[in-house]
DRENNU-721154 format. One record per residue (C-alpha): residue number from 1; x, y negated, z. Coordinates in pm, whole numbers. Each point is the difference from the previous one (the first is absolute). Last residue first. Layout:
  num      px      py      pz
  NUM       X       Y       Z
...
//
This chain:
  num      px      py      pz
  804    5871   -4098   12882
  803    -165    -251    -237
  802      45    -356     128
  801     216    -104    -297
  800    -256     112    -257
  799    -287    -164     190
  798     191    -328      13
  797      68      17    -374
  796    -369      63     -73
  795    -113    -286     224
  794     250    -236    -165
  793    -114     105    -348
  792    -362     -64      92
  791      80    -344     146
  790     219    -113    -293
  789    -219    -295    -104
  788     -72    -113     357
  787    -277      86     245
  786      33    -165     341
  785     274     115     233
  784      28     336     175
  783     132     154    -323
  782     311    -225       8
  781      78      40     367
  780     -25     379     -34
  779     238     -25    -297
  778     265    -171     214
  777     -12     264     276
  776      -3     287    -250
  775     305    -143    -182
  774     192     -34     328
  773     -76     364      86
  772      97     119    -348
  771     333    -172     -47
  770      87     243    -282
  769     138    -273    -227
  768    -299      18    -235
  767    -230     -24     303
  766     158    -329     108
  765     -38    -147    -348
  764    -362     118     -21
  763     -78    -152     339
  762     151    -331    -108
  761    -233      -3    -301
  760    -302      73     222
  759     100    -271     248
  758      36    -246    -289
  757    -348      87    -122
  756    -140     -24     355
  755     131    -357      43
  754     229     -42     299
  753     114    -358     -49
  752     120    -175    -313
  751     371     -75      57
  750      78     255     270
  749    -207     258    -190
  748     194     -73    -321
  747     334      28     182
  746    -109     340     136
  745    -103     100    -354
  744     349     -94    -124
  743     179     205     266
  742    -217     304     -75
  741      59     -35    -376
  740     376     -10      59
  739     -22     334     186
  738    -245     146    -252
  737     219     -65    -304
  736    -179     263    -212
  735     -64    -229    -297
  734    -370      -6      90
  733      87    -121     350
  732     231    -270    -137
  731    -276    -127    -229
  730    -248      -6     291
  729     247    -187     223
  728      53    -264    -268
  727    -377     -32     -47
  726     -57     -38     374
  725     278    -260      20
  724    -172    -201    -274
  723    -336      13     178
  722     127     -66     352
  721     201    -304     -97
  720     339     -94    -145
  719     -59    -215    -307
  718     277     -42    -258
  717     239     265     132
  716    -292     231      79
  715    -129     -31    -359
  714     352      64    -135
  713      33     316     206
  712    -336     123    -130
  711     101     -72    -360
  710     330     189      27
  709    -168     292     177
  708    -272      20    -267
  707     266       1    -273
  706     171     290     173
  705    -338     174      47
  704     -84      -7    -373
  703    -366      98     -26
  702    -212     260     176
  701    -316    -211     -26
  700     -16    -102     367
  699     373     -62      21
  698      -1    -225    -306
  697    -318    -164     130
  696     164     -95     329
  695     309    -147    -171
  694    -222    -194    -242
  693    -200    -147     288
  692     307    -113     195
  691     188    -146    -297
  690    -316    -180    -119
  689     -73    -141     344
  688     360    -108      68
  687      47    -186    -328
  686     382     -10      -2
  685      44     128    -357
  684    -234    -267    -145
  683     -63      61    -370
  682     131     358      -5
  681    -175      70     332
  680    -327    -138    -136
  679      30     207    -318
  678      47     314     209
  677    -303     -97     208
  676    -197     -53    -319
  675      82     349    -128
  674     -76     147     343
  673    -341    -166       3
  672     -87     134    -346
  671      97     350     105
  670    -192     -31     326
  669    -328    -116    -155
  668    -228      61     301
  667    -197    -328     -20
  666     169    -146     310
  665     337     109    -136
  664     -73    -185    -324
  663     -88    -317     191
  662     319      28     207
  661     205      32    -320
  660    -160    -319    -134
  659     100    -186     315
  658     353     129     -45
  657      15    -137    -353
  656     -99    -343     134
  655     252      29     283
  654     287      65    -241
  653      37    -363    -100
  652     223     -51    -306
  651    -276      88    -249
  650    -178    -332      65
  649    -300     -54    -229
  648     -17     370     -92
  647      15     106     364
  646    -281    -245      86
  645    -218     131    -284
  644      61     358     114
  643    -103     -97     353
  642    -317    -161    -140
  641     -97     306    -207
  640      77     236     286
  639    -228    -196     233
  638    -282       1    -256
  637      23     378     -39
  636      18      46     376
  635    -311    -206      79
  634     -41      97     366
  633     -91    -355      97
  632     322     -49     200
  631     196     141    -295
  630    -164    -258    -230
  629     103    -280     237
  628     356     135       8
  627       4       1    -380
  626    -124    -358      -6
  625     291     -93     225
  624     246     181    -229
  623    -140    -198    -291
  622      43    -320     203
  621     370      88      56
  620      90      60    -366
  619     -11    -357    -129
  618     -46     -55    -377
  617    -371     -80      37
  616      90    -285     237
  615    -304    -219      80
  614    -251     271     -99
  613     189     266     197
  612      10    -224     308
  611    -373     -71     -30
  610     -72     373     -26
  609     221      66     303
  608    -188    -260     205
  607    -340     138     -98
  606     108     357      76
  605     109    -104     349
  604    -342    -150      68
  603    -164     326    -114
  602     231     216     213
  601     -22    -185     330
  600     174     292     176
  599     205    -244     214
  598     317     135    -158
  597    -158     -64    -342
  596     -69    -358     104
  595     371     -38      80
  594      91     132    -344
  593    -249    -226    -177
  592     133    -311     173
  591     350      84    -126
  590    -124      61    -356
  589    -177    -337      -2
  588     328    -169     102
  587     186     208    -260
  586    -229    -130    -275
  585      69    -364      87
  584    -282    -217    -129
  583    -130     -93     346
  582     348    -103     127
  581     -35    -188     331
  580    -332     168      72
  579     157     340     -72
  578     269     -48     267
  577    -264    -107     249
  576    -199     313     -97
  575     305     222      59
  574      52    -153     344
  573    -362      58      97
  572      19     358    -130
  571     317      70     199
  570    -158    -144     313
  569    -296     234     -56
  568     244     290     -47
  567     193     -55     322
  566      97     366      33
  565     374     -74       4
  564      30     146    -350
  563    -269    -241    -122
  562     184    -295     153
  561     324     125    -153
  560    -155      22    -347
  559    -144    -350      26
  558     337    -134     112
  557     180     167    -293
  556    -244    -156    -244
  555      41    -337     175
  554     378      20     -33
  553      -7      32    -379
  552    -293    -242     -39
  551     212    -272     161
  550    -127    -172     314
  549     269     160     219
  548     271    -121    -240
  547    -140    -354      -3
  546     -21     -14     380
  545     361     116      58
  544     104    -127     345
  543    -339     -21     171
  542    -150     289    -199
  541     276     239     107
  540    -183      61     328
  539    -309     120    -191
  538     211     232    -211
  537     168     149     309
  536    -336      47     173
  535    -127     200    -298
  534     316     215      13
  533     -58      65     370
  532    -352     125     -75
  531     114     217    -291
  530     250     209     194
  529     358     -46     117
  528     230     140    -269
  527    -242      63    -285
  526    -190    -323      58
  525     325    -191      46
  524     116     122    -341
  523    -326    -118    -160
  522      24    -337     176
  521     363     -46    -102
  520     -93      91    -359
  519    -273    -265     -12
  518     231    -253     166
  517     281      62    -247
  516    -233     -24    -300
  515    -150    -323     131
  514     338    -159      81
  513     155      79    -339
  512      -5    -343    -164
  511     289    -143     198
  510     239     263     142
  509       2      15     381
  508    -284     255       3
  507     218     236    -206
  506     259       8     279
  505    -277      64     251
  504    -116     281    -228
  503     337     171      -6
  502      41     -33     378
  501    -350     136      69
  500      67     311    -207
  499     341      52     161
  498    -155     -17     349
  497    -289     228     -98
  496     227     294     -84
  495    -284     254      19
  494     136     169    -316
  493    -304    -109    -205
  492      43    -346     153
  491     356     -18    -134
  490    -116      93    -349
  489    -284    -254      15
  488     222    -280     127
  487     284      67    -244
  486    -254      27    -282
  485    -155    -335      93
  484     342    -165      18
  483      88     129    -347
  482    -333    -105    -153
  481       9    -361     126
  480     159    -171    -298
  479     320      21    -203
  478     193    -272     178
  477     217     222     222
  476     122     221    -285
  475     307     185     134
  474     -85      13     369
  473    -375      43     -48
  472      46     270    -265
  471     251     190     211
  470    -244     -14     290
  469    -272     148    -221
  468     240     275    -111
  467      81      99     358
  466    -362     -11     121
  465    -126     208    -292
  464     273     258      66
  463    -105      33     364
  462    -369      -1     -96
  461     -11     292    -239
  460    -382       4       2
  459      -2      57    -378
  458    -159    -342     -63
  457     268    -150     225
  456     274     167    -205
  455    -144    -140    -324
  454     -45    -351     145
  453     354      -5     140
  452     133     117    -336
  451    -184    -289    -167
  450     139    -248     251
  449     355     126     -52
  448     -40     -30    -379
  447    -131    -358      21
  446     290    -126    -213
  445     338    -177      12
  444      73      15     371
  443     107     363      28
  442     238     -20    -300
  441     144     321    -149
  440     -93     230     288
  439    -346    -153      24
  438     -63      51    -372
  437     132     357      25
  436    -245      69     283
  435    -285    -144    -209
  434      99     226    -290
  433      -7     311     219
  432    -338    -101     143
  431    -146     -48    -348
  430     131     338    -118
  429    -159     171     300
  428    -325    -197     -59
  427     -57     103    -359
  426    -362    -114     -31
  425      63    -179    -334
  424     -60    -337     168
  423     251     109     261
  422     258      75    -269
  421     -51    -346    -152
  420      47    -166     340
  419     314     208      62
  418     139    -104    -337
  417     -78    -360      98
  416     210      44     315
  415     291     159    -186
  414     -16    -281    -257
  413      16    -261     276
  412     291     175     172
  411     216      25    -312
  410     268     252     105
  409     -54     247    -285
  408      66    -245    -286
  407      67     206    -313
  406    -205     307      94
  405    -231    -246     173
  404    -105    -151    -332
  403    -111     331    -152
  402    -188     106     310
  401    -159    -343      26
  400    -122       3    -360
  399    -156     347      39
  398    -157    -100     333
  397    -157    -309    -154
  396    -163     207    -272
  395    -158     225     262
  394     -90    -295     222
  393    -195    -183    -275
  392    -206    -253     194
  391     118    -306    -202
  390     212    -120     292
  389     167     343       2
  388      68     -27    -374
  387     162    -342      55
  386     222     138     277
  385     104     288    -225
  384      71    -238    -287
  383     224    -199     235
  382     182     314     109
  381      52     106    -361
  380     120    -344    -115
  379     253     -37     279
  378     133     355     -24
  377      40     -27    -378
  376     245    -298      24
  375     -50    -202    -317
  374    -276    -223     136
  373    -221    -174    -257
  372    -292     245      10
  371     -20     -19     379
  370      -7    -380     -25
  369    -306      14    -230
  368    -173     253     224
  367      49    -226     301
  366    -158    -294    -182
  365    -288     221    -113
  364     -48     129     355
  363     -45    -346     152
  362    -173     126     316
  361     203    -204     252
  360     187     307     124
  359      62     112    -357
  358     148    -338     -92
  357     215      17     313
  356     135     337    -117
  355      70    -157    -340
  354     211    -264     179
  353     186     270     192
  352      85     176    -328
  351     103    -338    -142
  350     236     -36     294
  349     159     341     -57
  348      24     -60    -377
  347     179    -335      26
  346     329     123    -149
  345     253    -276     -53
  344      -4    -324     195
  343    -288     -50     243
  342    -111    -361      46
  341    -307      19    -225
  340     -99     333     162
  339      13    -157     350
  338    -225    -286    -114
  337    -246     259    -137
  336      13     168     341
  335     -95    -326     171
  334    -297     -51    -232
  333    -116     360      51
  332      18     -43     377
  331    -207    -318     -38
  330    -277     203    -166
  329      28     292     244
  328     -30    -201     322
  327     -83     297     224
  326     259     -94     263
  325     214     300     -99
  324      -7    -131    -357
  323     102    -346     115
  322     299     135     191
  321     103     225    -289
  320     -16    -290    -246
  319     205    -222     235
  318     263     273      26
  317       4      21    -380
  316      49    -375     -24
  315     303      20     230
  314     142     303    -183
  313     -33    -171    -340
  312     184    -303     130
  311    -103    -359      73
  310     266      10     276
  309     -79    -291     231
  308    -357     -71    -114
  307     -98     368      -8
  306     156      52     344
  305    -183    -306     136
  304    -327     137    -139
  303      78     334     168
  302      45    -161     343
  301    -305    -223     -61
  300    -208     309     -83
  299      84     145     339
  298     -69    -327     181
  297    -344     -20    -163
  296     -73     363      87
  295      75     -27     370
  294    -217     305      72
  293     280     154     211
  292      31     269    -265
  291      34    -279    -257
  290     285    -150     198
  289     162     342       4
  288     -30      37    -378
  287     143    -348     -54
  286     302      84     216
  285      49     318    -203
  284       2    -198    -325
  283     242    -257     143
  282     244     274      99
  281     -22     153    -348
  280      88    -338    -152
  279     350      -1     150
  278     146    -343     -76
  277     -93    -139     342
  276     217     257     183
  275      27    -107     365
  274    -309    -222      -9
  273    -191     285    -166
  272     114     245     270
  271    -100    -244     275
  270    -343     -32    -159
  269     -11     382      -8
  268      56      35     375
  267    -244    -280      89
  266    -270     157    -217
  265      42     336     171
  264     -19    -150     347
  263    -303    -211     -93
  262    -175     305    -146
  261     -14     185     328
  260    -304     201    -115
  259     147     306     173
  258      20     187    -333
  257     142    -312    -165
  256     266     -35     269
  255      91     368     -33
  254      24      -6    -378
  253     208    -317      18
  252     243     155     247
  251      35     304    -224
  250      61    -214    -309
  249     249    -241     161
  248     194     279     164
  247      13     189    -331
  246     119    -311    -186
  245     289     -71     240
  244      88    -368      -9
  243    -103     -83     358
  242     169     304     162
  241      38     -88     367
  240    -275    -263      21
  239    -238     205    -217
  238      65     310     213
  237     -70    -196     319
  236    -330    -122    -147
  235     -84     362     -88
  234      70     109     356
  233    -222    -270     152
  232    -282      96    -237
  231      42     365      96
  230      -6     -88     369
  229    -330    -182     -56
  228    -138     283    -213
  227      67     282     248
  226    -266     241    -122
  225     239     280     -95
  224      15     -72    -372
  223     112    -359      58
  222     279     115     234
  221     125     249    -259
  220     -13    -258    -280
  219     205    -238     214
  218     252     273      76
  217      22      78    -372
  216      62    -372     -53
  215     315      16     213
  214     118     330    -148
  213     -31    -149    -346
  212     204    -304      97
  211     272     218     151
  210      11     212    -317
  209      49    -307    -218
  208     247    -158     243
  207     237     297     -17
  206     294    -145     191
  205      65     329     177
  204     -77    -161     336
  203    -326    -135    -146
  202     -99     342    -137
  201      63     175     332
  200    -192    -267     191
  199    -296       9    -239
  198     -19     381      12
  197      16      -3     381
  196    -284    -252      17
  195    -210     225    -226
  194      72     303     219
  193     -99    -194     312
  192    -331     -97    -162
  191     -85     364     -66
  190      96     105     352
  189    -224    -274     146
  188    -283     107    -226
  187     -18     371      72
  186    -357      -8    -134
  185      71     310    -216
  184     -49    -215    -310
  183     261    -238     141
  182     244     286      55
  181     -45     107    -363
  180      67    -354    -124
  179     310     -29     218
  178     136     329    -129
  177     -46    -124    -355
  176     197    -312      91
  175     273     218     153
  174      11     215    -314
  173      32    -318    -208
  172     304    -102     203
  171     220     250    -189
  170     328      35     191
  169     -90     333     161
  168     -62     170    -337
  167    -100     364      38
  166     -82     -32     371
  165    -193    -320     -77
  164    -205     180    -262
  163     -73     288     239
  162    -113    -245     271
  161    -226    -181    -245
  160    -151     331    -115
  159     -80      98     361
  158    -162    -341      55
  157    -209      46    -315
  156    -126     333     137
  155    -107    -173     320
  154    -150    -289    -200
  153    -251     208    -201
  152    -246    -274    -105
  151      18      79    -374
  150     197    -316     -78
  149     268      87     257
  148      10     368    -101
  147       9     -90    -369
  146     283    -246      64
  145     197     264     192
  144     -66     258    -270
  143     131    -230    -271
  142     306     -99     205
  141      74     366      69
  140     -36      85    -368
  139     235    -283     -92
  138     246     103     275
  137      41     358    -123
  136     150     173     303
  135    -231     304      11
  134      20      74    -374
  133    -173     340     -35
  132    -271     -48     263
  131      39    -375     -45
  130    -163      10    -344
  129    -291     210     121
  128     -55    -218     308
  127      10    -310    -224
  126    -278     153    -211
  125    -218      61     308
  124      71    -349     137
  123    -102    -158    -332
  122    -316     215       2
  121    -103    -145     337
  120      89    -352    -109
  119    -220     -16    -309
  118      19    -380     -15
  117      36     -15    -382
  116     339    -169      35
  115     106     250     266
  114    -102     285    -230
  113     209    -146    -282
  112     297     -41     236
  111     -19     362     117
  110     -40     116    -362
  109     312    -182    -117
  108     204     156     281
  107    -148     344     -70
  106      61     -22    -374
  105     366     -85      64
  104      35     298     236
  103    -196     243    -216
  102     181     -77    -326
  101     261     274     -35
  100    -144     257     240
   99    -353     -69    -121
   98    -275      50     259
   97     -92    -371       4
   96     -46     -30    -374
   95    -371      89      20
   94     -52    -257     276
   93     177    -258    -215
   92    -241      73    -288
   91    -306     -56     228
   90     121    -307     187
   89     102    -214    -296
   88    -356    -112     -77
   87     -31    -173     339
   86     324    -193     -43
   85     -66    -128    -351
   84     241    -297      18
   83     209      70    -308
   82     294     142     197
   81    -229     235     192
   80    -166     129    -318
   79     337      57    -167
   78     133     191     304
   77    -313     218      16
   76      33      82    -369
   75     371      79      38
   74     -70     226     299
   73    -283     181    -175
   72     209      67    -310
   71     295      90     223
   70    -192     266     192
   69    -182     167    -294
   68    -335     116     140
   67    -230    -173    -251
   66     213      82    -302
   65    -250     -19    -287
   64    -211    -294     119
   63     293    -136     201
   62     207     -48    -317
   61    -259    -235    -151
   60     -18    -193     324
   59     378     -31     -15
   58     -15    -137    -354
   57    -263    -256     118
   56     198    -109     307
   55     348     -47    -147
   54     -67    -338    -164
   53    -109    -144     335
   52     320     118     169
   51     224    -190    -239
   50     283     -74     248
   49     266     118    -244
   48      63     299     226
   47    -372      72     -33
   46      19      10    -378
   45     310     217       5
   44    -165     241     243
   43    -298      22    -236
   42     237      94    -284
   41     154     277     207
   40    -349     114      99
   39     -90      46    -367
   38     310     212     -52
   37     -80     207     308
   36    -366      58     -90
   35      66     152    -343
   34    -119    -185    -307
   33    -372     -32     -71
   32      50    -180    -329
   31    -229    -281     106
   30     172     -17     335
   29     339     -17    -170
   28    -122    -278    -226
   27    -134    -198     293
   26     333      41     177
   25     195    -116    -303
   24    -228    -302     -32
   23      31     -87     371
   22     379      41     -15
   21      14    -233    -299
   20    -208    -262     182
   19     231      19     301
   18     305     -26    -227
   17    -145    -307    -175
   16     -49    -169     340
   15     369      13      83
   14     123     221     285
   13     116    -173     317
   12    -332       0     182
   11      21    -234     300
   10    -243    -252    -142
    9    -246     276     -84
    8      21     146     349
    7     -59    -343     153
    6    -320     -40    -196
    5     -26    -285    -248
    4    -200     155    -285
    3    -322     -52     190
    2       8    -282     255
    1     120      37     356
//
């Protein structure tokens, strides 16, 4: 919806001059510092007129001097919700929650805001508070039920569904909610039976809309529970029974697209077009589906026919959108100009889109000219923000976006660009909030879901990364390989190798992405089954995908796997073949250098890295290689210089900073090392080595143990091995959690074997719990082994425990 055309504005019965007058009176009262009640009365009038935006600034002024006033906080939270600022509304609504007069309304708003920001645990907590005093409030029950379903608490959701049905036995929504909870509890037959019952009840009552929704809900249920063939059969039945129902058509289409059954979806929409040939929206959807099925010429023919038949602004605009999504920006501009010519009255929305295309194609002057001609402030401000962002001015861009979004809060593109600007200003929480709003407003418009997936993956939050990456794939299927790669990597990190392979097989079927898919498949196979099996998989793929296997992308992965499998000479031979085919490729020289380094051929490796650096002075990897060479020669100053150069060339890679930290540790500069480790973790939150080392140093230097625990847990989540488990156990021991420390050290020993250091740490944990005899036994094993860094301490602890 465009600015100035919101539903609330259209419903407002008071004339515009009265709204302006109220704003002026309110501003005057604020300036005069009148009493709170009179100012609130004027704010109520504004909000009753639907002017929630105009009420925000006066309310913020009141909050500064009346921070605990219940109605001030409630009204501010209400205004923020109604203007699309869900995340910002949470704090004032929480403060209004204890109010007798406004607590219930604030609670309902707050539950919904928390659901929209995906804070399900807090939504349940707030709903519990509301229901404690209003046990039969259906809105609070619905909110809690949805939070329980979304937050993976199906048993609690089932209880809520039963309570809702007891309150309103005729409401089929409670039955549908019950079905969803049963499905999450793997009680699939019961869940399906509930959906069938809902459809039967609705059909007998003559409620075809509800019957149709129950039918597709059954299809969705079957699809979610790994019964895709039965789901497809159910959706086809739904289409036959309710052919004109828009929800049935949409849900069936979503399923067919997800299952790559494009022919079924295309057939359904062709029938819809034949039934209603005057409906342009049906033709647009048919074209989209043909494009998904890579039948681009047919898709454009459908839209060309629509343009020829109707020659309308909407037809030309659809053609412009299609061409833009296909990357044909110049022809998209031409089509949009045709749409503008055929638009009677106000063409501002289309000219705004045209300026956006100018920005996308790099014609900033053309976009700036249009921005200056538009009367609607929201359009011009958002365009100027996009221009500022293109000109590398994120601070200026953010100011424009904030101003424009106050007038047009549900603009998904502007929300996304605001997130980009916030990220460039290192405000990641703000960026994530803006990306969520962009997805909520229009999940297919921008790469917001992809960006959130990348952020969560970098923070080792793999479940969230997987969900957002899947959203990106579903809503923007032609936006490249990044979404599939993130799904695969996130799934692999959770040991869900089947989902990883499925995502990459799907990517493999898309022309132009075979090499990327194969490289990722090989990497995932290496983690799941070992390097040797992954090498075999690449070699077998050569018959079917020879060009992909021959690509530099796959060859680099193959060389790494050969090295990991202990076949270093084979790795070198492969790297040299790769170099012979591309002698001026800096990365090919870099790859040879790394294998030579593994073979301890330091001088030869240095030569390759020097050639790589000369061929690509802007590349960071050769500088890292030269740093590794310097480290091998004991030249710490030289190594640090090269690692610093690499970090400067590519600040996005934490490994270069981490290398520098390791140099400083080797030279005894703990403070400098800790500073670099902190910088590494800020740059790459899921860098297992940096998280592990920083956690250990924080304990060793008497630092923040809570922060150390967080970092150690993250390191284990990213890379579970003896070293990371040892650090986590050590942090827990120092925090006084000896029982948990014992369990963690046992896991570390199982993963890495009975090293004396681990035995010593386990002995300390046992001793701290008073398990003296067990501690003595473990410590005796440790001191009987070869010397290790804590040998003296282990001997002293054993002697202390053995004293009579």
